[in-house]
N, C-alpha and C positions, 0 to 999 in steps of 0.2 A: 340159338335160344325159342324157346316155346312163345308162344303171343300170353300176354298177361293183361284179359283185358280191365284189370285193375291198377295198375302201374300208374304213378302220379303221370301227368298228359308235362309236365316241368323236366319229372326225370327218363320220358320216355323218349323228350327230344334229343336229346345227347348220351343215351347212355350206349350207344354204340360208341364213345368215341373213350370209352372207359375202357383196359385192354383186358386182354384173358391173359388171369392166369392159370399156368399148370399145375400142377403141382407135384404133378407125375415126374417134373422138372428143377428139381428145386435152383440148381443154380440161375435158370435163365428167368424164374419164376419171381429173386430175388433182382435182380436187374434192369428186368422189368418194371417192380415197383416202382423201385431206385429212381429209375429213370420218371416215371409219373412223378415222386416226392419229393425230383429235385426242379422241375419247373413247380412244381408248389412253393416249396421255397424260397426260387430263385429273389421276389421281390418283399419277403420280412421281412415287416421292418421291429426293431429291438428298441424303437423309440418309448422310456418310462420305467424297459422293465431290465432290474439287472440280472446278466446268468454268467455262474462261474462250475465249473464241475469237483465234483468229489468226486474220492476216493476211497470207499467204502470194503471194509474187510470182509474177505470171503470167507463162508460160515466152514468149517472142522477142517482148513486147508487149500478152500478151494481159490481160484485168482480171485484177486482183487474184484468191485466193481462200481464200473462208475457210472456216479448219478451227475444230471445235467441238473441244477437247482437256479431255479429264477425265485427273483423276487421284486417287490415293487424299489425302485429306485427311491435314495430316503425314507427308506422304511423307520417305521415308529412302531414300538413296542412289543413282544410276541407276536406273532402272525399265526393265524392257523394256514395249518396248509393241507396239500393234496399229496400223498406218495401215488405219482400216474404211472402206466402200467399200456405200454405201449402193444397195438393187434400185431396181426401178420402169420395168425397160425398158427404158431409156437414155431415156427421155419423162415419169415420174412422179417425186414423190417426193424427200424433202429429207433433209439430214443429219440435220436432229432426226426422223427419222421413226423411226432407228436409236437414237435414246438410250437404250430400257429394256436394249437389249444391250451399250450401251456401259458402263453402267451397271452390267449385272451382272460384266464381264470386269474393271472395276475393282473392284467389292465382292471379287468371290469370289476371285481373282485374286495383286489385288495389283500390275497392270499399266495403264502411261500406256494410253489411245485418243486417235489422231486421226480424229474422223471430217470425211470432206473433201466439201465442200458444194460440187460438179461439173457445169458449164451442161450440160445439158436438150438434147434433141433433142425438134423435130429443127431449135427455132431456131439450136443450136447443134454440128452434125453431129461426124467425127468430121473430126481429129484433137482436137477444142475438150476434150470429157471427158475424155480417155486425158492429153492436157496439166497439165490440170487435176489430177488421178489423179497424175503425175510430178512434177507442180512441189510442190505435198502433200507426198510421201515425201522428195523428195530437202533440202526443206526440215528437214522433221525431223531425218535427217539431221545434215545440217551447223549444225545448230541443238541441235543434243543437251545441250549444255552447260548450256545456259543453261537447256535445257529440262529440264530432267533425267531424262534418257532415257540409254538405254543405249546406243551406235551399232552394238554388235557384236549387239543383240537388239531385230531387229524384224522383223516379222511384217505382211503385208498381205493384210489378206481384205474380201470383199463377195458378198452375197447376191445372186442369180438377174444380173441383168445388172452387179453391183454386181462377183458375184464373175467375171462377162469381165471385165471394167475391171480388177482387181487382179489376172487373169492377165496379162491386158494389163500393165499397168503391169513387170511383176515380169520378161517375158518382156522388157521394157526394157530394164531395170536389168541383168539379165545383159549383155546387149548392149553394155551402156555403158559397163562398170564401172564407177559409184561410189559406189554404196550397194549390201552386200553385205547382203542382203534374208536372212532367215538362216529363216523359215520361210512360208509359203505356206496360207490357210484358204479353200476354197472351197465353198461354199454356195450345190446347186442351182443351177450357176453360165450365162449363157448366157455360147456358144463358137465359135456355128459357123452363121454365117450361109444357108449353104448348103441345111439344113434338108431332108435329108434321109435321117434316122439311125426307127428302126423306130419310136420316142414319138414324133417329130415326124410323121411321116407318118399314125399312126392316131390318136393324140389332140384332137381337131379342136374336142372340147366338156368337156370338160375344166375342172371348176373351179376359178376366177383366172387359170387361163393358159392357152393350147392354141393350136395352129395357128397360124391368120387374127391373134392376137394378138404372133403371135410375125415373123411376116411383116412384118407394118407396122414395128415394131420397129425391122428392119434397114435398111428401105427410110429411115426417120428418121436412124437413127443415122449411116449410111451417106450419104446424104443423093443431092443432085442428081444427081450424077453414078456412081452406080452401077446398071449395068445390070443387075443381076442373080445368081444363087448362079453364074453359070461367070464371072460377074467378073474375069478375071485381075488384077486391081490390088487388090484390097483386103488391106488391110494382115495382116502375123500380129499385130498391135497391137491390131488392129478383133477380128481374128476370130483368135482363139488356133489354136485348134482347124486351120485351115491351116498352124502354122508344122512344118517340117518338122525340124528340129531343135528337143529338146528335153532336152537332154544340159547339163548341167549348171544345173538351177533346182532351188531350196532343198527342204526335206523337204515333205511336200505332204498336207493332211488337203482330204479330197473328199467332200461329201457328197448324196446324189442321190434323191429320189422315185418309189415304183414308180410312180403315175400321174400324171407330171409329161412333158410332151413334151420338156425339156433332161434327161431322166432321162437316157439314152442317147449324148447328146455328155458327159456329165459321168463316165460310166462309160469311154468311149471314153477322152478326153485323162487318167483317173486309169493305164489301162493301158498304154500309150504316152508317159506318163513313166516307168510302173518298169522300158519292154524297154531309154529311153535309162538305167538306169541310178540312177534318181531315186528317195528313199521314201517314197512312199508311204503314206496307212488313206486307204481307198476302205468309205463305206458306203450304200448302199443300202434308206432307210427302208418297209417296207411298209407297204401302205394307205393310204396318203401322199397329196398332190397337195403342186404345185405353191403354195407359198404359205398351205401346214396349220399351221407351227410359231405363225399367229397365233392357233390354238388355243391358247391358251397352257397349258391345265389338262386337256390329254387325254395319256394318258402316255407316248405314242410321243411327242409333244410335245416332253414334257419331257428322259425317257430323249437324244435328236436335240442338244439344248440341254447337258443335261451334257455328253456326249461331246463335241460340238464342244470346249467350254471343257475338257476333259480334256486334247484334242490341243495345245492353242492351249499349257498349262503346258506340257507336253511336250515340245511344238516348240522354245518357246525358254527352256529351263533350261538348254542347255548358250551356253555362245557363240561363234562364229565363230573361228577361230582368224585372225590379225594372218596377210596378203599378203606 
């Protein structure tokens, strides 16, 4: 790894403990990531939180989608709900990997969280994963009464590839006009298969995520028919940065990390949302890298986590007006 002078000292002291994920070997990357997360989940307390698994019908005959549904114990009244999409470069990770985050949202905000177990690439390329996320969103909305959630206060959020899937899901929700998404939360989102930004070009050996992995992740996600960054057939729901019309999307929070190849595409998307008249809060955290929030005890990680929770609280405090 290159020496990065601006790397936060707390993160620099721990970065050597993080695993190296080689997307050229997906089974190995999955097992490495799973081992890391298993260690993190071993002592997770569920005190005060109820968890059940929902089985959501897949779209157009696709397999059912499992959704991990978290609520506060003894929940009172219709709750705001976050539909959450885990990261992992479209090819690794599980819904359970986000359990600590989901539990924090429930405890700190009193919201419900629906964490989506979408199918992974390369076995299931686009549109399969996006269809799973959209199926989960529409199910939560249409079953709001029985689930005890407020259909006018639904947020969609995700991290990394999950942030890209969240952005694509929200674009689709806008276009289909069925679910009135009130807020989107995009953390270090993977949005652009064209890979032309300065950060994506320069960061070829940054910790946890770098350009070589990004190239492979898009190839896996977009499938065998994908001809590369110049492919004119890439859907905006797969690569939301390709969308030319961002008007009518919900208020948005975007978080990026300074030493992340995905940094500039997240910032560019936030600026374009602003220009389209969308209310946006954007924060690029200094000295950080993609996935540095795994080092949860670092002050910058604590600050980022608290800020995202507060943005979510503000984002769902108001009901969407009836159309």
